[in-house]
Structure formats: structure tokens, C-alpha cells
N, C-alpha and C positions, 0 to 999 in steps of 0.2 A: 629329680623325682616329680613328675606332674601331679597336681592335685586337681580333683574333679568335684564339681558341685553335684548335688543329687540328681538333677536332671541329666548331666553329662555321664554321671556314673551309670544311670539307667540305660542311655543310649549306648554306652561302651558295652553293656551286658545284653544288648540286643533288644532292649525294651522290656525286659522281664528280669526283676521286678520293676514296677513303675517307680517313678520319682517318689510319689507319695508313700509307697510301700517302704522304699529306702529310708525316708524320713522317719516313719514309724519304728522301723527295725532300730535305727540310730537312737531314737528316743527311748526305746525300751533296753538299749545297752547291748544289742546283737550285732552292731556294726561299728567297727573302730574308726570313728570319725573325729575330726578336730574342728574347732570353731576358730575361724580367721575374721575378725571384725564381727560383722552380722551374718557372714556366710558359714554354712557348715560344709565341710569338705572332706574328702577321704583321698588318700594317695593312690594312684592307680595300681601300684604294687599290692598294697594291702587289700584293695577291693578285688583284684584277681586272687589273691591268696584266699580271701573269704569266700569267693564264689567257687573255687576249687576244693573247699573243704567237704569231705564226704559226710552224708547224713544231713540232718536238718540244721540249718545255720542258726536258727532260733535257740538251739539248745546250748549255744556259746554265749557267754557274757564277757565283756572286756574290763579290766581294771579301769577304776575312775568314772564308770558310767552309771547312770541312774539306778539300776537295779543290782548293783555289785553286791550289796548287803543281803540280797534276796536269796542268796545261793544256799 
């Protein structure tokens, strides 16, 4: 399962959302990312799953993320 950096993930999605927006969504807990060393990455499978989720992707928070307790 390949892992993508946020710039690679943005390119995989056709440039929308931007890498900066993906970083923000990850920081807010709306994107299921992992940290490998100093890099933040997401599996291509999880990215595609997230991108194909109907509705506003910002309405979903993932366990272990910054805003999990804000539900």
C-alpha cells in the first residue's frame, strides 16, 4: 500500500484540495494521516476512501486526531 505526502496526495486528487488544505484538514483531524519520521503521509487507499465519502469531509473526525474529544 503506497503512502503519499500531502503534495503527492494533492496531485493524486487533481490539485484540489491543495497540499496546504490537506495539511490543515489533517491538523484538524479530518484526514486519516500518519507521521513517519518528520513526514506526514496518508495511504493512497485511505485518501481515495476519504475523497469518495459523500458530504462534507470536514464533518468526519478520526480517532487519535487533534479534535477527537471535541465531538
